[in-house]
mmCIF file of the protein (N, C-alpha, C, O) and its ligand, coordinates in Angstrom:
data_MODEL
# 
_entry.id   MODEL 
# 
loop_
_entity.id 
_entity.type 
_entity.pdbx_number_of_molecules 
1 polymer     1 
2 non-polymer 1 
# 
_entity_poly.entity_id                      1 
_entity_poly.type                           'polypeptide(L)' 
_entity_poly.nstd_linkage                   no 
_entity_poly.nstd_monomer                   no 
_entity_poly.pdbx_seq_one_letter_code       MYKECRNILPDGSRCHAVALKDAAYCYHHDRIHRALRTGNNHQQPATVRL 
_entity_poly.pdbx_seq_one_letter_code_can   MYKECRNILPDGSRCHAVALKDAAYCYHHDRIHRALRTGNNHQQPATVRL 
_entity_poly.pdbx_strand_id                 A 
# 
loop_
_entity_poly_seq.entity_id 
_entity_poly_seq.num 
_entity_poly_seq.mon_id 
_entity_poly_seq.hetero 
1 1  MET n 
1 2  TYR n 
1 3  LYS n 
1 4  GLU n 
1 5  CYS n 
1 6  ARG n 
1 7  ASN n 
1 8  ILE n 
1 9  LEU n 
1 10 PRO n 
1 11 ASP n 
1 12 GLY n 
1 13 SER n 
1 14 ARG n 
1 15 CYS n 
1 16 HIS n 
1 17 ALA n 
1 18 VAL n 
1 19 ALA n 
1 20 LEU n 
1 21 LYS n 
1 22 ASP n 
1 23 ALA n 
1 24 ALA n 
1 25 TYR n 
1 26 CYS n 
1 27 TYR n 
1 28 HIS n 
1 29 HIS n 
1 30 ASP n 
1 31 ARG n 
1 32 ILE n 
1 33 HIS n 
1 34 ARG n 
1 35 ALA n 
1 36 LEU n 
1 37 ARG n 
1 38 THR n 
1 39 GLY n 
1 40 ASN n 
1 41 ASN n 
1 42 HIS n 
1 43 GLN n 
1 44 GLN n 
1 45 PRO n 
1 46 ALA n 
1 47 THR n 
1 48 VAL n 
1 49 ARG n 
1 50 LEU n 
# 
loop_
_struct_asym.id 
_struct_asym.entity_id 
A 1 
B 2 
# 
loop_
_chem_comp.id 
_chem_comp.type 
_chem_comp.mon_nstd_flag 
ALA 'L-peptide linking' y 
ARG 'L-peptide linking' y 
ASN 'L-peptide linking' y 
ASP 'L-peptide linking' y 
CYS 'L-peptide linking' y 
GLN 'L-peptide linking' y 
GLU 'L-peptide linking' y 
GLY 'peptide linking'   y 
HIS 'L-peptide linking' y 
ILE 'L-peptide linking' y 
LEU 'L-peptide linking' y 
LYS 'L-peptide linking' y 
MET 'L-peptide linking' y 
PRO 'L-peptide linking' y 
SER 'L-peptide linking' y 
THR 'L-peptide linking' y 
TYR 'L-peptide linking' y 
VAL 'L-peptide linking' y 
ZN  non-polymer         . 
# 
_pdbx_entity_nonpoly.entity_id   2 
_pdbx_entity_nonpoly.name        ? 
_pdbx_entity_nonpoly.comp_id     ZN 
# 
_pdbx_nonpoly_scheme.asym_id         B 
_pdbx_nonpoly_scheme.entity_id       2 
_pdbx_nonpoly_scheme.mon_id          ZN 
_pdbx_nonpoly_scheme.ndb_seq_num     1 
_pdbx_nonpoly_scheme.pdb_seq_num     101 
_pdbx_nonpoly_scheme.auth_seq_num    101 
_pdbx_nonpoly_scheme.pdb_mon_id      ZN 
_pdbx_nonpoly_scheme.auth_mon_id     ZN 
_pdbx_nonpoly_scheme.pdb_strand_id   A 
_pdbx_nonpoly_scheme.pdb_ins_code    . 
# 
loop_
_atom_site.group_PDB 
_atom_site.id 
_atom_site.type_symbol 
_atom_site.label_atom_id 
_atom_site.label_alt_id 
_atom_site.label_comp_id 
_atom_site.label_asym_id 
_atom_site.label_entity_id 
_atom_site.label_seq_id 
_atom_site.pdbx_PDB_ins_code 
_atom_site.Cartn_x 
_atom_site.Cartn_y 
_atom_site.Cartn_z 
_atom_site.occupancy 
_atom_site.B_iso_or_equiv 
_atom_site.pdbx_formal_charge 
_atom_site.auth_seq_id 
_atom_site.auth_comp_id 
_atom_site.auth_asym_id 
_atom_site.auth_atom_id 
_atom_site.pdbx_PDB_model_num 
ATOM   1   N  N  . MET A 1 1  ? -26.199 20.505 8.304  1.00 0.00 ? 1   MET A N  1 
ATOM   2   C  CA . MET A 1 1  ? -24.997 21.060 8.930  1.00 0.00 ? 1   MET A CA 1 
ATOM   3   C  C  . MET A 1 1  ? -23.909 20.230 8.136  1.00 0.00 ? 1   MET A C  1 
ATOM   4   O  O  . MET A 1 1  ? -24.252 19.079 7.864  1.00 0.00 ? 1   MET A O  1 
ATOM   5   N  N  . TYR A 1 2  ? -22.720 20.608 7.742  1.00 0.00 ? 2   TYR A N  1 
ATOM   6   C  CA . TYR A 1 2  ? -21.660 19.965 6.945  1.00 0.00 ? 2   TYR A CA 1 
ATOM   7   C  C  . TYR A 1 2  ? -20.320 20.314 7.788  1.00 0.00 ? 2   TYR A C  1 
ATOM   8   O  O  . TYR A 1 2  ? -20.129 21.197 8.624  1.00 0.00 ? 2   TYR A O  1 
ATOM   9   N  N  . LYS A 1 3  ? -19.513 19.373 7.310  1.00 0.00 ? 3   LYS A N  1 
ATOM   10  C  CA . LYS A 1 3  ? -18.051 19.433 7.886  1.00 0.00 ? 3   LYS A CA 1 
ATOM   11  C  C  . LYS A 1 3  ? -17.225 20.049 7.033  1.00 0.00 ? 3   LYS A C  1 
ATOM   12  O  O  . LYS A 1 3  ? -17.539 19.977 5.845  1.00 0.00 ? 3   LYS A O  1 
ATOM   13  N  N  . GLU A 1 4  ? -16.039 20.767 7.378  1.00 0.00 ? 4   GLU A N  1 
ATOM   14  C  CA . GLU A 1 4  ? -15.178 21.135 6.398  1.00 0.00 ? 4   GLU A CA 1 
ATOM   15  C  C  . GLU A 1 4  ? -13.849 20.250 6.433  1.00 0.00 ? 4   GLU A C  1 
ATOM   16  O  O  . GLU A 1 4  ? -13.401 19.717 7.448  1.00 0.00 ? 4   GLU A O  1 
ATOM   17  N  N  . CYS A 1 5  ? -13.318 20.186 5.213  1.00 0.00 ? 5   CYS A N  1 
ATOM   18  C  CA . CYS A 1 5  ? -12.161 19.363 5.061  1.00 0.00 ? 5   CYS A CA 1 
ATOM   19  C  C  . CYS A 1 5  ? -11.041 19.683 6.247  1.00 0.00 ? 5   CYS A C  1 
ATOM   20  O  O  . CYS A 1 5  ? -10.893 20.832 6.664  1.00 0.00 ? 5   CYS A O  1 
ATOM   21  N  N  . ARG A 1 6  ? -10.373 18.719 6.681  1.00 0.00 ? 6   ARG A N  1 
ATOM   22  C  CA . ARG A 1 6  ? -9.721  19.091 7.730  1.00 0.00 ? 6   ARG A CA 1 
ATOM   23  C  C  . ARG A 1 6  ? -8.158  19.283 7.140  1.00 0.00 ? 6   ARG A C  1 
ATOM   24  O  O  . ARG A 1 6  ? -7.240  19.640 7.878  1.00 0.00 ? 6   ARG A O  1 
ATOM   25  N  N  . ASN A 1 7  ? -8.028  19.075 6.091  1.00 0.00 ? 7   ASN A N  1 
ATOM   26  C  CA . ASN A 1 7  ? -6.622  19.150 5.430  1.00 0.00 ? 7   ASN A CA 1 
ATOM   27  C  C  . ASN A 1 7  ? -6.111  20.539 5.706  1.00 0.00 ? 7   ASN A C  1 
ATOM   28  O  O  . ASN A 1 7  ? -6.841  21.529 5.689  1.00 0.00 ? 7   ASN A O  1 
ATOM   29  N  N  . ILE A 1 8  ? -4.744  20.563 5.977  1.00 0.00 ? 8   ILE A N  1 
ATOM   30  C  CA . ILE A 1 8  ? -4.045  21.927 6.008  1.00 0.00 ? 8   ILE A CA 1 
ATOM   31  C  C  . ILE A 1 8  ? -3.165  21.926 4.755  1.00 0.00 ? 8   ILE A C  1 
ATOM   32  O  O  . ILE A 1 8  ? -2.406  21.005 4.452  1.00 0.00 ? 8   ILE A O  1 
ATOM   33  N  N  . LEU A 1 9  ? -3.357  23.128 4.011  1.00 0.00 ? 9   LEU A N  1 
ATOM   34  C  CA . LEU A 1 9  ? -2.525  23.208 3.055  1.00 0.00 ? 9   LEU A CA 1 
ATOM   35  C  C  . LEU A 1 9  ? -1.051  23.681 3.321  1.00 0.00 ? 9   LEU A C  1 
ATOM   36  O  O  . LEU A 1 9  ? -0.729  24.147 4.415  1.00 0.00 ? 9   LEU A O  1 
ATOM   37  N  N  . PRO A 1 10 ? -0.281  23.561 2.411  1.00 0.00 ? 10  PRO A N  1 
ATOM   38  C  CA . PRO A 1 10 ? 1.164   23.960 2.825  1.00 0.00 ? 10  PRO A CA 1 
ATOM   39  C  C  . PRO A 1 10 ? 1.545   25.209 3.274  1.00 0.00 ? 10  PRO A C  1 
ATOM   40  O  O  . PRO A 1 10 ? 2.469   25.439 4.054  1.00 0.00 ? 10  PRO A O  1 
ATOM   41  N  N  . ASP A 1 11 ? 0.692   26.128 2.678  1.00 0.00 ? 11  ASP A N  1 
ATOM   42  C  CA . ASP A 1 11 ? 0.847   27.578 3.283  1.00 0.00 ? 11  ASP A CA 1 
ATOM   43  C  C  . ASP A 1 11 ? 0.036   27.674 4.605  1.00 0.00 ? 11  ASP A C  1 
ATOM   44  O  O  . ASP A 1 11 ? -0.300  28.776 5.040  1.00 0.00 ? 11  ASP A O  1 
ATOM   45  N  N  . GLY A 1 12 ? -0.253  26.601 5.196  1.00 0.00 ? 12  GLY A N  1 
ATOM   46  C  CA . GLY A 1 12 ? -0.820  26.868 6.578  1.00 0.00 ? 12  GLY A CA 1 
ATOM   47  C  C  . GLY A 1 12 ? -2.358  27.238 6.662  1.00 0.00 ? 12  GLY A C  1 
ATOM   48  O  O  . GLY A 1 12 ? -2.959  27.298 7.734  1.00 0.00 ? 12  GLY A O  1 
ATOM   49  N  N  . SER A 1 13 ? -2.884  27.458 5.538  1.00 0.00 ? 13  SER A N  1 
ATOM   50  C  CA . SER A 1 13 ? -4.398  27.661 5.623  1.00 0.00 ? 13  SER A CA 1 
ATOM   51  C  C  . SER A 1 13 ? -5.096  26.416 5.368  1.00 0.00 ? 13  SER A C  1 
ATOM   52  O  O  . SER A 1 13 ? -4.453  25.425 5.023  1.00 0.00 ? 13  SER A O  1 
ATOM   53  N  N  . ARG A 1 14 ? -6.360  26.380 5.507  1.00 0.00 ? 14  ARG A N  1 
ATOM   54  C  CA . ARG A 1 14 ? -7.249  25.142 5.465  1.00 0.00 ? 14  ARG A CA 1 
ATOM   55  C  C  . ARG A 1 14 ? -8.089  25.184 4.354  1.00 0.00 ? 14  ARG A C  1 
ATOM   56  O  O  . ARG A 1 14 ? -8.633  26.215 3.959  1.00 0.00 ? 14  ARG A O  1 
ATOM   57  N  N  . CYS A 1 15 ? -8.221  23.944 3.778  1.00 0.00 ? 15  CYS A N  1 
ATOM   58  C  CA . CYS A 1 15 ? -8.952  23.541 2.750  1.00 0.00 ? 15  CYS A CA 1 
ATOM   59  C  C  . CYS A 1 15 ? -10.447 23.731 3.073  1.00 0.00 ? 15  CYS A C  1 
ATOM   60  O  O  . CYS A 1 15 ? -10.909 23.011 3.958  1.00 0.00 ? 15  CYS A O  1 
ATOM   61  N  N  . HIS A 1 16 ? -11.240 24.597 2.473  1.00 0.00 ? 16  HIS A N  1 
ATOM   62  C  CA . HIS A 1 16 ? -12.622 24.861 2.878  1.00 0.00 ? 16  HIS A CA 1 
ATOM   63  C  C  . HIS A 1 16 ? -13.615 24.042 2.262  1.00 0.00 ? 16  HIS A C  1 
ATOM   64  O  O  . HIS A 1 16 ? -14.809 24.270 2.453  1.00 0.00 ? 16  HIS A O  1 
ATOM   65  N  N  . ALA A 1 17 ? -13.194 23.044 1.491  1.00 0.00 ? 17  ALA A N  1 
ATOM   66  C  CA . ALA A 1 17 ? -14.383 22.351 0.589  1.00 0.00 ? 17  ALA A CA 1 
ATOM   67  C  C  . ALA A 1 17 ? -15.126 21.563 1.659  1.00 0.00 ? 17  ALA A C  1 
ATOM   68  O  O  . ALA A 1 17 ? -14.677 21.518 2.804  1.00 0.00 ? 17  ALA A O  1 
ATOM   69  N  N  . VAL A 1 18 ? -16.226 20.954 1.324  1.00 0.00 ? 18  VAL A N  1 
ATOM   70  C  CA . VAL A 1 18 ? -17.151 20.226 2.196  1.00 0.00 ? 18  VAL A CA 1 
ATOM   71  C  C  . VAL A 1 18 ? -16.546 18.819 2.281  1.00 0.00 ? 18  VAL A C  1 
ATOM   72  O  O  . VAL A 1 18 ? -16.237 18.154 1.292  1.00 0.00 ? 18  VAL A O  1 
ATOM   73  N  N  . ALA A 1 19 ? -16.395 18.398 3.649  1.00 0.00 ? 19  ALA A N  1 
ATOM   74  C  CA . ALA A 1 19 ? -15.963 17.096 3.774  1.00 0.00 ? 19  ALA A CA 1 
ATOM   75  C  C  . ALA A 1 19 ? -16.952 15.996 3.208  1.00 0.00 ? 19  ALA A C  1 
ATOM   76  O  O  . ALA A 1 19 ? -18.136 16.299 3.063  1.00 0.00 ? 19  ALA A O  1 
ATOM   77  N  N  . LEU A 1 20 ? -16.489 14.700 2.875  1.00 0.00 ? 20  LEU A N  1 
ATOM   78  C  CA . LEU A 1 20 ? -17.379 13.700 2.656  1.00 0.00 ? 20  LEU A CA 1 
ATOM   79  C  C  . LEU A 1 20 ? -18.073 13.367 4.020  1.00 0.00 ? 20  LEU A C  1 
ATOM   80  O  O  . LEU A 1 20 ? -17.673 13.604 5.160  1.00 0.00 ? 20  LEU A O  1 
ATOM   81  N  N  . LYS A 1 21 ? -19.172 12.781 3.615  1.00 0.00 ? 21  LYS A N  1 
ATOM   82  C  CA . LYS A 1 21 ? -20.127 12.163 4.789  1.00 0.00 ? 21  LYS A CA 1 
ATOM   83  C  C  . LYS A 1 21 ? -19.463 11.548 5.888  1.00 0.00 ? 21  LYS A C  1 
ATOM   84  O  O  . LYS A 1 21 ? -19.691 11.943 7.032  1.00 0.00 ? 21  LYS A O  1 
ATOM   85  N  N  . ASP A 1 22 ? -18.563 10.502 5.629  1.00 0.00 ? 22  ASP A N  1 
ATOM   86  C  CA . ASP A 1 22 ? -18.006 9.627  6.772  1.00 0.00 ? 22  ASP A CA 1 
ATOM   87  C  C  . ASP A 1 22 ? -16.406 9.935  6.669  1.00 0.00 ? 22  ASP A C  1 
ATOM   88  O  O  . ASP A 1 22 ? -15.541 9.100  6.929  1.00 0.00 ? 22  ASP A O  1 
ATOM   89  N  N  . ALA A 1 23 ? -16.200 11.055 6.315  1.00 0.00 ? 23  ALA A N  1 
ATOM   90  C  CA . ALA A 1 23 ? -14.561 11.288 6.206  1.00 0.00 ? 23  ALA A CA 1 
ATOM   91  C  C  . ALA A 1 23 ? -14.251 12.704 6.896  1.00 0.00 ? 23  ALA A C  1 
ATOM   92  O  O  . ALA A 1 23 ? -15.137 13.535 7.098  1.00 0.00 ? 23  ALA A O  1 
ATOM   93  N  N  . ALA A 1 24 ? -13.000 12.880 7.211  1.00 0.00 ? 24  ALA A N  1 
ATOM   94  C  CA . ALA A 1 24 ? -12.643 14.162 7.609  1.00 0.00 ? 24  ALA A CA 1 
ATOM   95  C  C  . ALA A 1 24 ? -12.136 15.045 6.534  1.00 0.00 ? 24  ALA A C  1 
ATOM   96  O  O  . ALA A 1 24 ? -11.699 16.168 6.782  1.00 0.00 ? 24  ALA A O  1 
ATOM   97  N  N  . TYR A 1 25 ? -12.185 14.603 5.475  1.00 0.00 ? 25  TYR A N  1 
ATOM   98  C  CA . TYR A 1 25 ? -11.512 15.419 4.245  1.00 0.00 ? 25  TYR A CA 1 
ATOM   99  C  C  . TYR A 1 25 ? -12.702 15.394 3.191  1.00 0.00 ? 25  TYR A C  1 
ATOM   100 O  O  . TYR A 1 25 ? -13.760 14.764 3.208  1.00 0.00 ? 25  TYR A O  1 
ATOM   101 N  N  . CYS A 1 26 ? -12.192 16.264 2.293  1.00 0.00 ? 26  CYS A N  1 
ATOM   102 C  CA . CYS A 1 26 ? -13.031 16.398 1.036  1.00 0.00 ? 26  CYS A CA 1 
ATOM   103 C  C  . CYS A 1 26 ? -12.801 15.364 0.079  1.00 0.00 ? 26  CYS A C  1 
ATOM   104 O  O  . CYS A 1 26 ? -11.960 14.494 0.305  1.00 0.00 ? 26  CYS A O  1 
ATOM   105 N  N  . TYR A 1 27 ? -13.467 15.385 -0.955 1.00 0.00 ? 27  TYR A N  1 
ATOM   106 C  CA . TYR A 1 27 ? -13.332 14.082 -1.914 1.00 0.00 ? 27  TYR A CA 1 
ATOM   107 C  C  . TYR A 1 27 ? -11.747 14.084 -2.370 1.00 0.00 ? 27  TYR A C  1 
ATOM   108 O  O  . TYR A 1 27 ? -11.055 13.068 -2.429 1.00 0.00 ? 27  TYR A O  1 
ATOM   109 N  N  . HIS A 1 28 ? -11.355 15.268 -2.646 1.00 0.00 ? 28  HIS A N  1 
ATOM   110 C  CA . HIS A 1 28 ? -9.834  15.184 -3.331 1.00 0.00 ? 28  HIS A CA 1 
ATOM   111 C  C  . HIS A 1 28 ? -8.794  14.815 -2.178 1.00 0.00 ? 28  HIS A C  1 
ATOM   112 O  O  . HIS A 1 28 ? -7.901  13.995 -2.397 1.00 0.00 ? 28  HIS A O  1 
ATOM   113 N  N  . HIS A 1 29 ? -8.935  15.434 -0.970 1.00 0.00 ? 29  HIS A N  1 
ATOM   114 C  CA . HIS A 1 29 ? -7.940  15.166 0.103  1.00 0.00 ? 29  HIS A CA 1 
ATOM   115 C  C  . HIS A 1 29 ? -8.278  13.706 0.524  1.00 0.00 ? 29  HIS A C  1 
ATOM   116 O  O  . HIS A 1 29 ? -7.269  13.010 0.646  1.00 0.00 ? 29  HIS A O  1 
ATOM   117 N  N  . ASP A 1 30 ? -9.395  13.110 0.762  1.00 0.00 ? 30  ASP A N  1 
ATOM   118 C  CA . ASP A 1 30 ? -9.581  11.902 1.317  1.00 0.00 ? 30  ASP A CA 1 
ATOM   119 C  C  . ASP A 1 30 ? -9.015  10.848 0.338  1.00 0.00 ? 30  ASP A C  1 
ATOM   120 O  O  . ASP A 1 30 ? -8.640  9.774  0.808  1.00 0.00 ? 30  ASP A O  1 
ATOM   121 N  N  . ARG A 1 31 ? -8.933  11.066 -0.923 1.00 0.00 ? 31  ARG A N  1 
ATOM   122 C  CA . ARG A 1 31 ? -8.379  9.998  -1.740 1.00 0.00 ? 31  ARG A CA 1 
ATOM   123 C  C  . ARG A 1 31 ? -6.863  10.027 -1.463 1.00 0.00 ? 31  ARG A C  1 
ATOM   124 O  O  . ARG A 1 31 ? -6.218  8.983  -1.557 1.00 0.00 ? 31  ARG A O  1 
ATOM   125 N  N  . ILE A 1 32 ? -6.209  11.322 -1.088 1.00 0.00 ? 32  ILE A N  1 
ATOM   126 C  CA . ILE A 1 32 ? -4.710  11.402 -0.915 1.00 0.00 ? 32  ILE A CA 1 
ATOM   127 C  C  . ILE A 1 32 ? -4.354  10.807 0.294  1.00 0.00 ? 32  ILE A C  1 
ATOM   128 O  O  . ILE A 1 32 ? -3.294  10.190 0.397  1.00 0.00 ? 32  ILE A O  1 
ATOM   129 N  N  . HIS A 1 33 ? -5.366  10.969 1.491  1.00 0.00 ? 33  HIS A N  1 
ATOM   130 C  CA . HIS A 1 33 ? -5.030  10.506 2.826  1.00 0.00 ? 33  HIS A CA 1 
ATOM   131 C  C  . HIS A 1 33 ? -5.154  8.824  2.652  1.00 0.00 ? 33  HIS A C  1 
ATOM   132 O  O  . HIS A 1 33 ? -4.276  8.106  3.132  1.00 0.00 ? 33  HIS A O  1 
ATOM   133 N  N  . ARG A 1 34 ? -6.234  8.293  1.978  1.00 0.00 ? 34  ARG A N  1 
ATOM   134 C  CA . ARG A 1 34 ? -6.353  6.964  2.001  1.00 0.00 ? 34  ARG A CA 1 
ATOM   135 C  C  . ARG A 1 34 ? -5.294  6.304  1.316  1.00 0.00 ? 34  ARG A C  1 
ATOM   136 O  O  . ARG A 1 34 ? -4.902  5.207  1.714  1.00 0.00 ? 34  ARG A O  1 
ATOM   137 N  N  . ALA A 1 35 ? -4.701  6.967  0.144  1.00 0.00 ? 35  ALA A N  1 
ATOM   138 C  CA . ALA A 1 35 ? -3.718  6.368  -0.463 1.00 0.00 ? 35  ALA A CA 1 
ATOM   139 C  C  . ALA A 1 35 ? -2.391  6.422  0.434  1.00 0.00 ? 35  ALA A C  1 
ATOM   140 O  O  . ALA A 1 35 ? -1.533  5.554  0.274  1.00 0.00 ? 35  ALA A O  1 
ATOM   141 N  N  . LEU A 1 36 ? -2.261  7.216  1.169  1.00 0.00 ? 36  LEU A N  1 
ATOM   142 C  CA . LEU A 1 36 ? -0.896  7.218  2.053  1.00 0.00 ? 36  LEU A CA 1 
ATOM   143 C  C  . LEU A 1 36 ? -1.047  6.266  2.977  1.00 0.00 ? 36  LEU A C  1 
ATOM   144 O  O  . LEU A 1 36 ? -0.026  5.669  3.316  1.00 0.00 ? 36  LEU A O  1 
ATOM   145 N  N  . ARG A 1 37 ? -2.267  5.918  3.567  1.00 0.00 ? 37  ARG A N  1 
ATOM   146 C  CA . ARG A 1 37 ? -2.478  5.028  4.665  1.00 0.00 ? 37  ARG A CA 1 
ATOM   147 C  C  . ARG A 1 37 ? -2.332  3.727  4.064  1.00 0.00 ? 37  ARG A C  1 
ATOM   148 O  O  . ARG A 1 37 ? -1.478  2.974  4.532  1.00 0.00 ? 37  ARG A O  1 
ATOM   149 N  N  . THR A 1 38 ? -3.207  3.270  2.871  1.00 0.00 ? 38  THR A N  1 
ATOM   150 C  CA . THR A 1 38 ? -3.227  1.961  2.589  1.00 0.00 ? 38  THR A CA 1 
ATOM   151 C  C  . THR A 1 38 ? -1.845  1.694  1.794  1.00 0.00 ? 38  THR A C  1 
ATOM   152 O  O  . THR A 1 38 ? -1.501  0.521  1.649  1.00 0.00 ? 38  THR A O  1 
ATOM   153 N  N  . GLY A 1 39 ? -1.067  2.689  1.293  1.00 0.00 ? 39  GLY A N  1 
ATOM   154 C  CA . GLY A 1 39 ? 0.077   2.285  0.634  1.00 0.00 ? 39  GLY A CA 1 
ATOM   155 C  C  . GLY A 1 39 ? 1.388   2.160  1.566  1.00 0.00 ? 39  GLY A C  1 
ATOM   156 O  O  . GLY A 1 39 ? 2.499   1.946  1.083  1.00 0.00 ? 39  GLY A O  1 
ATOM   157 N  N  . ASN A 1 40 ? 1.167   2.304  2.858  1.00 0.00 ? 40  ASN A N  1 
ATOM   158 C  CA . ASN A 1 40 ? 2.010   2.447  3.974  1.00 0.00 ? 40  ASN A CA 1 
ATOM   159 C  C  . ASN A 1 40 ? 2.801   1.099  4.396  1.00 0.00 ? 40  ASN A C  1 
ATOM   160 O  O  . ASN A 1 40 ? 3.302   1.008  5.516  1.00 0.00 ? 40  ASN A O  1 
ATOM   161 N  N  . ASN A 1 41 ? 2.879   0.153  3.533  1.00 0.00 ? 41  ASN A N  1 
ATOM   162 C  CA . ASN A 1 41 ? 3.500   -0.968 3.889  1.00 0.00 ? 41  ASN A CA 1 
ATOM   163 C  C  . ASN A 1 41 ? 5.015   -1.089 3.848  1.00 0.00 ? 41  ASN A C  1 
ATOM   164 O  O  . ASN A 1 41 ? 5.688   -0.304 3.180  1.00 0.00 ? 41  ASN A O  1 
ATOM   165 N  N  . HIS A 1 42 ? 5.493   -1.964 4.483  1.00 0.00 ? 42  HIS A N  1 
ATOM   166 C  CA . HIS A 1 42 ? 7.098   -2.028 4.792  1.00 0.00 ? 42  HIS A CA 1 
ATOM   167 C  C  . HIS A 1 42 ? 7.695   -2.449 3.278  1.00 0.00 ? 42  HIS A C  1 
ATOM   168 O  O  . HIS A 1 42 ? 8.776   -2.051 2.844  1.00 0.00 ? 42  HIS A O  1 
ATOM   169 N  N  . GLN A 1 43 ? 6.877   -3.231 2.651  1.00 0.00 ? 43  GLN A N  1 
ATOM   170 C  CA . GLN A 1 43 ? 7.681   -3.852 1.404  1.00 0.00 ? 43  GLN A CA 1 
ATOM   171 C  C  . GLN A 1 43 ? 8.069   -2.917 0.412  1.00 0.00 ? 43  GLN A C  1 
ATOM   172 O  O  . GLN A 1 43 ? 9.164   -3.021 -0.142 1.00 0.00 ? 43  GLN A O  1 
ATOM   173 N  N  . GLN A 1 44 ? 7.027   -1.742 0.057  1.00 0.00 ? 44  GLN A N  1 
ATOM   174 C  CA . GLN A 1 44 ? 7.625   -0.855 -1.052 1.00 0.00 ? 44  GLN A CA 1 
ATOM   175 C  C  . GLN A 1 44 ? 7.339   0.507  -0.530 1.00 0.00 ? 44  GLN A C  1 
ATOM   176 O  O  . GLN A 1 44 ? 6.462   0.774  0.293  1.00 0.00 ? 44  GLN A O  1 
ATOM   177 N  N  . PRO A 1 45 ? 8.130   1.309  -1.063 1.00 0.00 ? 45  PRO A N  1 
ATOM   178 C  CA . PRO A 1 45 ? 7.869   2.858  -0.631 1.00 0.00 ? 45  PRO A CA 1 
ATOM   179 C  C  . PRO A 1 45 ? 6.299   3.189  -1.211 1.00 0.00 ? 45  PRO A C  1 
ATOM   180 O  O  . PRO A 1 45 ? 5.766   2.678  -2.196 1.00 0.00 ? 45  PRO A O  1 
ATOM   181 N  N  . ALA A 1 46 ? 5.836   4.016  -0.458 1.00 0.00 ? 46  ALA A N  1 
ATOM   182 C  CA . ALA A 1 46 ? 4.328   4.298  -1.035 1.00 0.00 ? 46  ALA A CA 1 
ATOM   183 C  C  . ALA A 1 46 ? 4.574   5.168  -2.348 1.00 0.00 ? 46  ALA A C  1 
ATOM   184 O  O  . ALA A 1 46 ? 5.415   6.063  -2.431 1.00 0.00 ? 46  ALA A O  1 
ATOM   185 N  N  . THR A 1 47 ? 3.747   4.780  -3.315 1.00 0.00 ? 47  THR A N  1 
ATOM   186 C  CA . THR A 1 47 ? 3.654   5.583  -4.460 1.00 0.00 ? 47  THR A CA 1 
ATOM   187 C  C  . THR A 1 47 ? 2.323   6.131  -4.606 1.00 0.00 ? 47  THR A C  1 
ATOM   188 O  O  . THR A 1 47 ? 1.350   5.376  -4.591 1.00 0.00 ? 47  THR A O  1 
ATOM   189 N  N  . VAL A 1 48 ? 2.199   7.379  -4.746 1.00 0.00 ? 48  VAL A N  1 
ATOM   190 C  CA . VAL A 1 48 ? 0.692   8.142  -4.695 1.00 0.00 ? 48  VAL A CA 1 
ATOM   191 C  C  . VAL A 1 48 ? 0.567   8.536  -6.122 1.00 0.00 ? 48  VAL A C  1 
ATOM   192 O  O  . VAL A 1 48 ? 1.426   9.262  -6.622 1.00 0.00 ? 48  VAL A O  1 
ATOM   193 N  N  . ARG A 1 49 ? -0.280  8.177  -6.697 1.00 0.00 ? 49  ARG A N  1 
ATOM   194 C  CA . ARG A 1 49 ? -0.672  8.661  -8.189 1.00 0.00 ? 49  ARG A CA 1 
ATOM   195 C  C  . ARG A 1 49 ? -1.872  9.745  -7.920 1.00 0.00 ? 49  ARG A C  1 
ATOM   196 O  O  . ARG A 1 49 ? -2.895  9.535  -7.267 1.00 0.00 ? 49  ARG A O  1 
ATOM   197 N  N  . LEU A 1 50 ? -1.574  10.703 -8.445 1.00 0.00 ? 50  LEU A N  1 
ATOM   198 C  CA . LEU A 1 50 ? -2.380  11.833 -8.388 1.00 0.00 ? 50  LEU A CA 1 
ATOM   199 C  C  . LEU A 1 50 ? -3.082  12.224 -9.766 1.00 0.00 ? 50  LEU A C  1 
ATOM   200 O  O  . LEU A 1 50 ? -3.818  13.209 -9.827 1.00 0.00 ? 50  LEU A O  1 
HETATM 201 ZN ZN . ZN  B 2 .  ? -9.919  19.287 1.067  1.00 0.00 2 101 ZN  A ZN 1 
# 
């Protein structure tokens, strides 16, 4: 059994890609969410490279 990515797309639909084993998101969205979390220090505005 596999989990689906929990990311909600801007149009309100869900990403139906298979989530990574230890994550709530697929490969693509897991990268984005990790970048947002780790880049969220007070020193600099978060810059996410996609
Ligand atoms: Zn996804």
